[in-house]
Biopython code that builds the backbone (N, CA, C, O; Angstrom):
import numpy as np
from Bio.PDB.StructureBuilder import StructureBuilder

atoms = [
    (1, "MET", "N", (190.857, 144.252, 101.356)),
    (1, "MET", "CA", (190.410, 143.561, 100.309)),
    (1, "MET", "C", (192.170, 143.124, 100.018)),
    (1, "MET", "O", (193.173, 143.642, 100.510)),
    (2, "SER", "N", (192.054, 141.999, 99.048)),
    (2, "SER", "CA", (192.979, 141.204, 97.715)),
    (2, "SER", "C", (193.235, 141.687, 97.426)),
    (2, "SER", "O", (192.474, 142.606, 97.124)),
    (3, "ALA", "N", (194.580, 141.795, 97.107)),
    (3, "ALA", "CA", (195.333, 142.943, 95.672)),
    (3, "ALA", "C", (196.290, 142.067, 94.842)),
    (3, "ALA", "O", (196.630, 140.973, 95.292)),
    (4, "TRP", "N", (196.728, 142.487, 93.682)),
    (4, "TRP", "CA", (197.573, 141.701, 92.632)),
    (4, "TRP", "C", (198.172, 142.243, 92.374)),
    (4, "TRP", "O", (197.752, 143.381, 92.162)),
    (5, "VAL", "N", (199.328, 142.057, 92.194)),
    (5, "VAL", "CA", (200.889, 142.949, 90.794)),
    (5, "VAL", "C", (200.710, 141.505, 89.718)),
    (5, "VAL", "O", (200.442, 140.325, 89.946)),
    (6, "TYR", "N", (201.020, 142.318, 88.423)),
    (6, "TYR", "CA", (201.371, 141.475, 87.914)),
    (6, "TYR", "C", (202.347, 141.575, 86.586)),
    (6, "TYR", "O", (202.430, 140.425, 87.018)),
    (7, "ILE", "N", (202.637, 141.641, 86.175)),
    (7, "ILE", "CA", (203.745, 140.875, 84.932)),
    (7, "ILE", "C", (203.119, 140.019, 83.569)),
    (7, "ILE", "O", (203.098, 138.795, 83.439)),
    (8, "LEU", "N", (202.440, 141.420, 82.256)),
    (8, "LEU", "CA", (202.320, 140.473, 80.885)),
    (8, "LEU", "C", (202.904, 141.236, 80.561)),
    (8, "LEU", "O", (203.033, 142.429, 80.837)),
    (9, "ALA", "N", (203.596, 140.135, 79.497)),
    (9, "ALA", "CA", (205.126, 139.826, 77.925)),
    (9, "ALA", "C", (204.097, 140.043, 76.507)),
    (9, "ALA", "O", (202.902, 140.091, 76.214)),
    (10, "SER", "N", (205.373, 140.130, 75.911)),
    (10, "SER", "CA", (204.754, 140.259, 74.559)),
    (10, "SER", "C", (205.315, 139.530, 73.770)),
    (10, "SER", "O", (204.628, 139.107, 72.841)),
    (11, "ARG", "N", (206.304, 139.251, 73.826)),
    (11, "ARG", "CA", (207.236, 137.395, 74.068)),
    (11, "ARG", "C", (207.791, 137.166, 74.508)),
    (11, "ARG", "O", (208.536, 138.145, 74.557)),
    (12, "PRO", "N", (208.519, 135.835, 75.522)),
    (12, "PRO", "CA", (209.559, 135.914, 75.985)),
    (12, "PRO", "C", (211.026, 136.936, 76.285)),
    (12, "PRO", "O", (211.707, 136.734, 75.280)),
    (13, "TYR", "N", (211.483, 137.519, 76.824)),
    (13, "TYR", "CA", (213.275, 138.097, 76.385)),
    (13, "TYR", "C", (212.266, 140.298, 75.590)),
    (13, "TYR", "O", (213.065, 141.204, 75.355)),
    (14, "GLU", "N", (210.966, 140.528, 75.418)),
    (14, "GLU", "CA", (210.212, 141.274, 75.238)),
    (14, "GLU", "C", (209.967, 142.422, 75.812)),
    (14, "GLU", "O", (210.480, 142.801, 76.865)),
    (15, "THR", "N", (209.188, 143.013, 75.157)),
    (15, "THR", "CA", (208.365, 143.872, 76.309)),
    (15, "THR", "C", (207.182, 143.591, 77.582)),
    (15, "THR", "O", (206.202, 142.894, 77.843)),
    (16, "LEU", "N", (207.994, 144.604, 78.108)),
    (16, "LEU", "CA", (207.118, 143.728, 80.281)),
    (16, "LEU", "C", (205.988, 144.783, 79.949)),
    (16, "LEU", "O", (205.921, 145.508, 78.957)),
    (17, "TYR", "N", (205.325, 144.714, 80.761)),
    (17, "TYR", "CA", (204.001, 145.526, 81.356)),
    (17, "TYR", "C", (203.341, 144.659, 82.684)),
    (17, "TYR", "O", (202.879, 143.525, 82.807)),
    (18, "THR", "N", (203.574, 145.927, 83.693)),
    (18, "THR", "CA", (203.758, 145.625, 85.682)),
    (18, "THR", "C", (202.443, 146.340, 85.821)),
    (18, "THR", "O", (202.459, 147.500, 85.410)),
    (19, "GLY", "N", (201.140, 145.833, 86.385)),
    (19, "GLY", "CA", (200.675, 146.034, 86.234)),
    (19, "GLY", "C", (199.978, 145.774, 87.573)),
    (19, "GLY", "O", (200.298, 144.685, 88.050)),
    (20, "VAL", "N", (198.807, 146.730, 88.566)),
    (20, "VAL", "CA", (198.269, 146.554, 89.808)),
    (20, "VAL", "C", (197.118, 146.116, 89.859)),
    (20, "VAL", "O", (196.431, 147.059, 89.465)),
    (21, "THR", "N", (196.052, 144.762, 90.239)),
    (21, "THR", "CA", (195.146, 145.430, 90.560)),
    (21, "THR", "C", (194.031, 144.434, 91.645)),
    (21, "THR", "O", (194.694, 143.828, 92.487)),
    (22, "THR", "N", (192.387, 144.160, 91.762)),
    (22, "THR", "CA", (192.067, 143.556, 92.394)),
    (22, "THR", "C", (191.046, 142.784, 92.366)),
    (22, "THR", "O", (190.336, 142.324, 93.261)),
    (23, "ASP", "N", (191.039, 142.665, 91.028)),
    (23, "ASP", "CA", (190.631, 141.413, 90.287)),
    (23, "ASP", "C", (191.013, 140.999, 88.674)),
    (23, "ASP", "O", (190.478, 141.334, 87.617)),
    (24, "LEU", "N", (192.348, 139.993, 89.009)),
    (24, "LEU", "CA", (193.233, 139.164, 88.345)),
    (24, "LEU", "C", (192.816, 139.155, 86.844)),
    (24, "LEU", "O", (192.965, 139.775, 85.791)),
    (25, "LYS", "N", (191.999, 137.713, 87.577)),
    (25, "LYS", "CA", (191.228, 137.120, 85.987)),
    (25, "LYS", "C", (190.317, 138.700, 85.000)),
    (25, "LYS", "O", (190.265, 138.884, 83.784)),
    (26, "ARG", "N", (189.974, 139.209, 85.669)),
    (26, "ARG", "CA", (188.818, 140.891, 84.694)),
    (26, "ARG", "C", (190.097, 141.327, 84.270)),
    (26, "ARG", "O", (190.096, 141.263, 83.041)),
    (27, "ARG", "N", (191.175, 141.733, 84.681)),
    (27, "ARG", "CA", (192.221, 142.545, 84.304)),
    (27, "ARG", "C", (192.893, 141.997, 83.129)),
    (27, "ARG", "O", (192.967, 142.595, 82.055)),
    (28, "ILE", "N", (193.428, 140.729, 83.390)),
    (28, "ILE", "CA", (194.251, 139.943, 82.109)),
    (28, "ILE", "C", (193.255, 139.619, 81.484)),
    (28, "ILE", "O", (193.504, 138.458, 81.806)),
    (29, "TYR", "N", (192.111, 139.497, 80.733)),
    (29, "TYR", "CA", (190.847, 139.227, 80.461)),
    (29, "TYR", "C", (190.750, 140.502, 79.457)),
    (29, "TYR", "O", (190.800, 140.371, 78.234)),
    (30, "GLU", "N", (190.610, 141.717, 80.102)),
    (30, "GLU", "CA", (191.067, 143.039, 79.511)),
    (30, "GLU", "C", (192.094, 143.426, 78.752)),
    (30, "GLU", "O", (191.819, 143.799, 77.611)),
    (31, "HIS", "N", (193.249, 143.433, 79.110)),
    (31, "HIS", "CA", (194.729, 143.164, 78.277)),
    (31, "HIS", "C", (194.359, 142.304, 76.710)),
    (31, "HIS", "O", (194.656, 142.663, 75.571)),
    (32, "ARG", "N", (193.569, 140.994, 77.189)),
    (32, "ARG", "CA", (193.657, 139.734, 76.493)),
    (32, "ARG", "C", (193.252, 140.613, 74.901)),
    (32, "ARG", "O", (193.766, 140.878, 73.815)),
    (33, "GLU", "N", (191.709, 140.850, 75.833)),
    (33, "GLU", "CA", (191.072, 141.314, 74.477)),
    (33, "GLU", "C", (191.252, 142.718, 74.030)),
    (33, "GLU", "O", (190.459, 143.093, 73.166)),
    (34, "GLY", "N", (192.200, 143.625, 74.476)),
    (34, "GLY", "CA", (192.422, 144.672, 73.853)),
    (34, "GLY", "C", (191.814, 145.846, 74.214)),
    (34, "GLY", "O", (191.838, 146.964, 73.700)),
    (35, "LEU", "N", (191.054, 145.242, 75.554)),
    (35, "LEU", "CA", (189.815, 146.523, 76.095)),
    (35, "LEU", "C", (190.667, 147.784, 76.616)),
    (35, "LEU", "O", (190.183, 148.915, 76.580)),
    (36, "VAL", "N", (191.858, 147.550, 77.063)),
    (36, "VAL", "CA", (192.384, 148.613, 77.817)),
    (36, "VAL", "C", (193.502, 149.284, 76.637)),
    (36, "VAL", "O", (194.629, 148.848, 76.402)),
    (37, "PRO", "N", (192.983, 150.198, 76.133)),
    (37, "PRO", "CA", (193.683, 151.376, 75.611)),
    (37, "PRO", "C", (194.909, 151.791, 75.637)),
    (37, "PRO", "O", (195.327, 150.886, 76.358)),
    (38, "GLY", "N", (195.723, 152.354, 75.457)),
    (38, "GLY", "CA", (197.521, 152.094, 76.097)),
    (38, "GLY", "C", (198.142, 151.512, 75.302)),
    (38, "GLY", "O", (197.854, 151.087, 74.183)),
    (39, "PHE", "N", (199.888, 151.462, 76.461)),
    (39, "PHE", "CA", (200.936, 150.615, 76.378)),
    (39, "PHE", "C", (200.123, 149.053, 76.197)),
    (39, "PHE", "O", (200.837, 148.193, 75.681)),
    (40, "THR", "N", (199.264, 148.791, 76.426)),
    (40, "THR", "CA", (199.636, 147.914, 76.278)),
    (40, "THR", "C", (198.686, 146.862, 75.663)),
    (40, "THR", "O", (198.505, 145.675, 75.933)),
    (41, "GLU", "N", (197.984, 147.925, 74.487)),
    (41, "GLU", "CA", (196.967, 147.401, 73.988)),
    (41, "GLU", "C", (198.239, 148.689, 71.970)),
    (41, "GLU", "O", (197.862, 148.667, 70.798)),
    (42, "LYS", "N", (199.173, 149.252, 72.375)),
    (42, "LYS", "CA", (199.856, 148.717, 71.326)),
    (42, "LYS", "C", (200.299, 148.448, 71.229)),
    (42, "LYS", "O", (200.454, 148.163, 70.041)),
    (43, "TYR", "N", (201.241, 148.047, 72.062)),
    (43, "TYR", "CA", (202.583, 146.249, 71.990)),
    (43, "TYR", "C", (202.022, 145.313, 71.770)),
    (43, "TYR", "O", (202.619, 144.493, 71.072)),
    (44, "GLY", "N", (200.642, 144.972, 72.236)),
    (44, "GLY", "CA", (200.440, 143.069, 71.925)),
    (44, "GLY", "C", (200.958, 143.006, 73.265)),
    (44, "GLY", "O", (201.504, 141.943, 72.967)),
    (45, "ILE", "N", (201.204, 143.124, 74.152)),
    (45, "ILE", "CA", (201.310, 143.145, 74.947)),
    (45, "ILE", "C", (200.125, 142.149, 76.034)),
    (45, "ILE", "O", (199.687, 142.663, 77.063)),
    (46, "ARG", "N", (199.710, 140.653, 75.601)),
    (46, "ARG", "CA", (198.453, 140.417, 76.583)),
    (46, "ARG", "C", (199.157, 138.720, 77.328)),
    (46, "ARG", "O", (198.369, 137.955, 77.884)),
    (47, "THR", "N", (200.684, 138.361, 77.211)),
    (47, "THR", "CA", (200.344, 137.175, 77.457)),
    (47, "THR", "C", (201.138, 137.376, 79.836)),
    (47, "THR", "O", (202.202, 137.809, 80.279)),
    (48, "LEU", "N", (199.921, 136.810, 80.528)),
    (48, "LEU", "CA", (200.178, 136.420, 82.079)),
    (48, "LEU", "C", (201.814, 136.182, 81.959)),
    (48, "LEU", "O", (202.147, 135.307, 81.159)),
    (49, "VAL", "N", (202.744, 136.790, 82.591)),
    (49, "VAL", "CA", (203.925, 135.561, 82.723)),
    (49, "VAL", "C", (204.435, 134.863, 84.345)),
    (49, "VAL", "O", (205.037, 133.842, 84.677)),
    (50, "TRP", "N", (203.725, 136.219, 85.203)),
    (50, "TRP", "CA", (203.691, 136.130, 86.966)),
    (50, "TRP", "C", (203.443, 137.046, 87.440)),
    (50, "TRP", "O", (203.733, 138.125, 86.923)),
    (51, "TYR", "N", (202.541, 136.897, 89.108)),
    (51, "TYR", "CA", (201.939, 137.681, 89.114)),
    (51, "TYR", "C", (202.294, 137.121, 90.630)),
    (51, "TYR", "O", (202.753, 135.997, 90.832)),
    (52, "GLU", "N", (202.027, 138.019, 91.587)),
    (52, "GLU", "CA", (201.801, 137.890, 93.122)),
    (52, "GLU", "C", (200.655, 138.780, 94.101)),
    (52, "GLU", "O", (200.361, 139.949, 93.851)),
    (53, "ASN", "N", (199.973, 137.852, 95.461)),
    (53, "ASN", "CA", (198.824, 138.355, 95.400)),
    (53, "ASN", "C", (199.149, 138.974, 96.870)),
    (53, "ASN", "O", (199.728, 138.271, 97.698)),
    (54, "HIS", "N", (198.865, 139.952, 97.091)),
    (54, "HIS", "CA", (199.256, 140.816, 98.598)),
    (54, "HIS", "C", (198.008, 140.909, 99.045)),
    (54, "HIS", "O", (196.979, 140.627, 98.430)),
    (55, "PRO", "N", (198.149, 141.410, 100.394)),
    (55, "PRO", "CA", (196.656, 141.432, 101.223)),
    (55, "PRO", "C", (195.881, 142.691, 101.207)),
    (55, "PRO", "O", (194.768, 142.739, 101.730)),
    (56, "GLU", "N", (196.518, 143.899, 100.524)),
    (56, "GLU", "CA", (196.263, 145.255, 101.001)),
    (56, "GLU", "C", (196.449, 145.494, 99.210)),
    (56, "GLU", "O", (197.013, 144.870, 98.311)),
    (57, "ILE", "N", (195.389, 147.132, 99.332)),
    (57, "ILE", "CA", (196.047, 147.857, 98.577)),
    (57, "ILE", "C", (197.560, 148.436, 98.146)),
    (57, "ILE", "O", (198.298, 148.421, 97.161)),
    (58, "ALA", "N", (197.547, 149.042, 99.742)),
    (58, "ALA", "CA", (198.739, 149.409, 99.313)),
    (58, "ALA", "C", (200.027, 148.602, 99.295)),
    (58, "ALA", "O", (200.945, 149.019, 98.588)),
    (59, "ALA", "N", (200.182, 147.510, 99.988)),
    (59, "ALA", "CA", (201.082, 146.935, 99.587)),
    (59, "ALA", "C", (201.563, 146.593, 98.202)),
    (59, "ALA", "O", (202.685, 146.663, 97.702)),
    (60, "ALA", "N", (199.933, 146.046, 97.526)),
    (60, "ALA", "CA", (200.562, 145.444, 95.918)),
    (60, "ALA", "C", (201.350, 147.081, 95.003)),
    (60, "ALA", "O", (202.160, 147.225, 94.087)),
    (61, "ILE", "N", (200.503, 148.093, 95.943)),
    (61, "ILE", "CA", (200.963, 148.919, 94.841)),
    (61, "ILE", "C", (202.448, 149.598, 94.796)),
    (61, "ILE", "O", (203.113, 149.896, 93.803)),
    (62, "THR", "N", (202.872, 149.802, 96.667)),
    (62, "THR", "CA", (204.538, 149.718, 96.954)),
    (62, "THR", "C", (205.053, 148.848, 95.958)),
    (62, "THR", "O", (205.794, 149.262, 95.067)),
    (63, "ARG", "N", (204.622, 147.409, 96.087)),
    (63, "ARG", "CA", (205.361, 146.712, 95.599)),
    (63, "ARG", "C", (205.960, 146.405, 93.344)),
    (63, "ARG", "O", (206.915, 145.925, 92.734)),
    (64, "GLU", "N", (204.486, 147.141, 92.976)),
    (64, "GLU", "CA", (204.422, 147.359, 91.417)),
    (64, "GLU", "C", (205.615, 148.542, 91.484)),
    (64, "GLU", "O", (206.692, 148.688, 90.906)),
    (65, "LYS", "N", (204.984, 149.188, 92.327)),
    (65, "LYS", "CA", (206.227, 150.351, 92.024)),
    (65, "LYS", "C", (208.052, 150.219, 92.342)),
    (65, "LYS", "O", (208.863, 150.986, 91.824)),
    (66, "GLN", "N", (208.370, 149.257, 93.148)),
    (66, "GLN", "CA", (209.464, 148.648, 92.678)),
    (66, "GLN", "C", (209.940, 147.518, 91.769)),
    (66, "GLN", "O", (210.916, 146.936, 91.296)),
    (67, "ILE", "N", (208.978, 147.570, 91.818)),
    (67, "ILE", "CA", (209.389, 146.469, 91.057)),
    (67, "ILE", "C", (209.654, 147.181, 89.384)),
    (67, "ILE", "O", (210.691, 147.020, 88.741)),
    (68, "LYS", "N", (208.056, 148.232, 88.765)),
    (68, "LYS", "CA", (208.807, 149.283, 87.789)),
    (68, "LYS", "C", (210.396, 149.953, 87.852)),
    (68, "LYS", "O", (210.906, 150.598, 86.936)),
    (69, "ARG", "N", (210.860, 149.722, 88.797)),
    (69, "ARG", "CA", (212.080, 150.676, 88.620)),
    (69, "ARG", "C", (213.205, 150.051, 88.842)),
    (69, "ARG", "O", (214.365, 150.453, 88.751)),
    (70, "TRP", "N", (212.461, 148.297, 89.358)),
    (70, "TRP", "CA", (213.757, 147.521, 88.711)),
    (70, "TRP", "C", (214.725, 147.641, 86.962)),
    (70, "TRP", "O", (214.104, 148.057, 85.984)),
    (71, "ARG", "N", (215.898, 147.310, 86.860)),
    (71, "ARG", "CA", (216.297, 146.623, 85.811)),
    (71, "ARG", "C", (215.934, 145.315, 84.342)),
    (71, "ARG", "O", (216.050, 144.115, 84.594)),
    (72, "ARG", "N", (215.716, 145.563, 83.595)),
    (72, "ARG", "CA", (214.677, 144.722, 82.730)),
    (72, "ARG", "C", (215.710, 142.730, 83.237)),
    (72, "ARG", "O", (215.235, 141.614, 83.450)),
    (73, "GLN", "N", (216.728, 143.095, 83.225)),
    (73, "GLN", "CA", (216.937, 141.560, 83.954)),
    (73, "GLN", "C", (216.543, 140.688, 85.373)),
    (73, "GLN", "O", (216.206, 139.504, 85.393)),
    (74, "TRP", "N", (216.679, 141.617, 86.584)),
    (74, "TRP", "CA", (215.912, 141.287, 87.813)),
    (74, "TRP", "C", (215.272, 141.329, 86.975)),
    (74, "TRP", "O", (215.887, 140.983, 85.966)),
    (75, "LYS", "N", (213.358, 141.817, 86.611)),
    (75, "LYS", "CA", (211.931, 141.391, 86.359)),
    (75, "LYS", "C", (212.249, 140.142, 85.222)),
    (75, "LYS", "O", (211.196, 139.575, 84.930)),
    (76, "PHE", "N", (213.403, 139.595, 84.533)),
    (76, "PHE", "CA", (213.550, 138.686, 83.352)),
    (76, "PHE", "C", (214.408, 137.374, 84.778)),
    (76, "PHE", "O", (215.089, 136.373, 84.555)),
    (77, "ASP", "N", (214.091, 137.814, 85.769)),
    (77, "ASP", "CA", (214.798, 136.282, 86.556)),
    (77, "ASP", "C", (213.778, 136.694, 87.386)),
    (77, "ASP", "O", (213.509, 137.329, 86.366)),
    (78, "LEU", "N", (212.642, 137.079, 88.484)),
    (78, "LEU", "CA", (211.774, 136.842, 89.319)),
    (78, "LEU", "C", (210.667, 136.389, 87.869)),
    (78, "LEU", "O", (210.725, 135.167, 88.012)),
    (79, "ILE", "N", (209.976, 136.545, 86.939)),
    (79, "ILE", "CA", (209.927, 135.567, 86.106)),
    (79, "ILE", "C", (209.993, 134.216, 86.166)),
    (79, "ILE", "O", (209.085, 133.425, 86.422)),
    (80, "GLU", "N", (211.220, 133.988, 85.893)),
    (80, "GLU", "CA", (211.513, 132.255, 85.600)),
    (80, "GLU", "C", (212.163, 132.282, 86.430)),
    (80, "GLU", "O", (213.285, 131.780, 86.351)),
    (81, "LYS", "N", (211.693, 132.910, 87.616)),
    (81, "LYS", "CA", (211.304, 132.122, 89.418)),
    (81, "LYS", "C", (210.471, 131.146, 89.752)),
    (81, "LYS", "O", (210.518, 130.192, 90.529)),
    (82, "MET", "N", (209.285, 131.811, 88.605)),
    (82, "MET", "CA", (207.944, 131.923, 88.439)),
    (82, "MET", "C", (207.718, 130.537, 88.019)),
    (82, "MET", "O", (207.441, 129.509, 88.637)),
    (83, "ASN", "N", (207.987, 130.910, 86.365)),
    (83, "ASN", "CA", (207.446, 130.550, 84.664)),
    (83, "ASN", "C", (208.335, 130.317, 84.694)),
    (83, "ASN", "O", (208.341, 131.545, 84.779)),
    (84, "PRO", "N", (209.629, 129.858, 84.730)),
    (84, "PRO", "CA", (210.771, 129.784, 83.884)),
    (84, "PRO", "C", (210.382, 129.102, 82.619)),
    (84, "PRO", "O", (211.431, 128.598, 82.216)),
    (85, "ALA", "N", (209.094, 128.723, 81.488)),
    (85, "ALA", "CA", (208.862, 128.276, 80.241)),
    (85, "ALA", "C", (208.570, 130.245, 79.861)),
    (85, "ALA", "O", (208.990, 131.024, 79.006)),
    (86, "TRP", "N", (208.159, 130.289, 80.385)),
    (86, "TRP", "CA", (206.914, 131.706, 80.030)),
    (86, "TRP", "C", (205.742, 131.797, 79.748)),
    (86, "TRP", "O", (205.118, 132.842, 79.567)),
    (87, "GLU", "N", (205.163, 130.202, 79.659)),
    (87, "GLU", "CA", (203.428, 130.146, 79.383)),
    (87, "GLU", "C", (202.147, 131.368, 80.210)),
    (87, "GLU", "O", (201.839, 132.168, 81.094)),
    (88, "ASP", "N", (201.951, 130.878, 79.420)),
    (88, "ASP", "CA", (200.709, 132.049, 79.316)),
    (88, "ASP", "C", (200.034, 131.496, 80.839)),
    (88, "ASP", "O", (199.285, 130.524, 80.735)),
    (89, "LEU", "N", (200.283, 132.123, 82.403)),
    (89, "LEU", "CA", (199.507, 131.640, 82.951)),
    (89, "LEU", "C", (198.034, 132.449, 83.455)),
    (89, "LEU", "O", (197.702, 132.345, 84.636)),
    (90, "TYR", "N", (197.315, 133.128, 82.641)),
    (90, "TYR", "CA", (195.992, 133.707, 82.742)),
    (90, "TYR", "C", (195.247, 131.888, 82.318)),
    (90, "TYR", "O", (194.037, 131.713, 82.456)),
    (91, "LEU", "N", (196.226, 130.655, 81.798)),
    (91, "LEU", "CA", (195.138, 130.076, 81.241)),
    (91, "LEU", "C", (195.313, 128.787, 82.511)),
    (91, "LEU", "O", (195.091, 127.616, 82.201)),
    (92, "THR", "N", (195.718, 129.154, 83.895)),
    (92, "THR", "CA", (195.693, 128.554, 85.121)),
    (92, "THR", "C", (195.200, 129.041, 85.835)),
    (92, "THR", "O", (195.303, 128.535, 86.952)),
    (93, "LEU", "N", (194.241, 130.472, 85.702)),
    (93, "LEU", "CA", (193.634, 131.214, 86.705)),
    (93, "LEU", "C", (192.331, 131.276, 86.833)),
    (93, "LEU", "O", (191.680, 132.116, 87.453)),
    (94, "ASN", "N", (191.868, 130.135, 86.079)),
    (94, "ASN", "CA", (189.946, 129.183, 86.709)),
    (94, "ASN", "C", (190.049, 127.804, 87.051)),
    (94, "ASN", "O", (189.214, 126.900, 87.076)),
    (95, "GLN", "N", (191.564, 127.860, 87.370)),
    (95, "GLN", "CA", (191.864, 126.421, 87.905)),
    (95, "GLN", "C", (191.955, 125.949, 89.141)),
    (95, "GLN", "O", (192.205, 124.759, 89.331)),
]
sb = StructureBuilder()
sb.init_structure("model")
sb.init_model(0)
sb.init_chain("A")
sb.init_seg("    ")
for serial, (resi, resn, name, xyz) in enumerate(atoms, 1):
    if name == "N":
        sb.init_residue(resn, " ", resi, " ")
    sb.init_atom(name, np.array(xyz, "f"), 0.0, 1.0, " ", f" {name:<3s}", serial, name[0])
structure = sb.get_structure()
């Protein structure tokens, strides 16, 4: 089963959230609509700024844990490599 690691942001260079899921569109929709109680809802973190696909959930979880240990600047660099304008990538998931 394919899995995704993703990063959400409140605004560019502000609060970030790193997560993992097997259904990226559904999970991001839940964050955007405030259906996920907790950190993302509390801090208004709704913008999908980076994601990465993995063939297995175990690999995605390992990658998520790795990214969560990173310094903030490394996460910014990772985001900007894929998404230099910090655009909301959720809007491109249906294309």
